[in-house]
N, C-alpha and C positions, 0 to 999 in steps of 0.2 A: 748855371744849372749843371749839376753833375750828370755824367752819362748814366749812372745808375738810376737817378730820379727819372730821367727821360725813358729809360728802358722799362722801368717798373710801372709806368703808366699804362702799358699795354694790358688789356684785360686778361690775357692768358698767362701772365707771369704768376707763378706760384712759388711758395717756399717748399723746397724738396728736402726731405731728411737725407742725411749722408748715406744711409743704407741703400736708398734708391738711386742716388746720384752717382755712385761708383759701381762698376762691374769688374769682372775679372777677365783677363785675356786667356788665350789658350794655354799660355805658359803659367798662369796663375797670378800674374802681376796685376795690380789694380790700375784701372783707367777710368776716366769719366765716361758715364753711360752715354752711348750714342743715341738713345731714345729721347734725350733732352738737349736743348740748346741752353747751356749754362751761362748765365749772365754775370753772377757774382757770388761770393761766399761771405757768410757772416760767422764769426767765431766768438764764442762766449768769453774767451780771454781778452778780446778786443771788442767789447759789446757795442760801441757806437761807430765802428768802422766796417765798411764793405770793401773787400778786395776782389780782384779778378781771380777766377778759378781756372787752373791749368794743370795739365799733366807734367809739363816739363819746365815751363818758364817760371821765373821768379814772380810772385804775385805783385800786382800794381794796385795802388790806391784808386778806387772807383767812386767813392763818395762816403757820406755818413748817414746814419739813420735819421738824423734830424730832417733831411730833405725828402724822406719817404712819405708817401701818402698814407692815409689812415688804414686802408686795407692791408698794406704791407706791414705796418707796425702791429696790427692785430695778429697777422700770421706769425710774426716773430714771437710775440708773447704766448700765443697758443702752442708754439713748438717747444719753447724753452721752459715753460711752467705748466704744472699740472692743475687740476681743477681746484685744489686746495690753496693755490698760490705759492707752492713750494717749487724750487728748482728741480728739474728732473736730470737724468744722466746725459741728456743730449748736449754736446758742446759745439757742434758745427752743423750748419745748414746752408743750403744753396738756393739761390734764386734762379729759376729756369722756366723755359717754355717747352712743353711736350711737343715733339716733332710729329708731323702728320706722316702716316705710313701709306 
């Protein structure tokens, strides 16, 4: 069992668009949003692979989409395709859990 499959079984894990997953520092550099605990990243160029998401480290393989549960697969399709079944402009999305404040 991959670590992504285990992590995505938590009911609070959601697919987060890249616009919400990244924020800017005071210097204007992008960094992962501290409001979310990011578990993994899915890229449309590598559609069946989930890699770790990090600001600095080289991404690591975390699992593939075949191991995901039905809800996670539904979130992927809803994010990358519009209501007509055509691809939208989104190329990257993140799996994460919103942190409690």
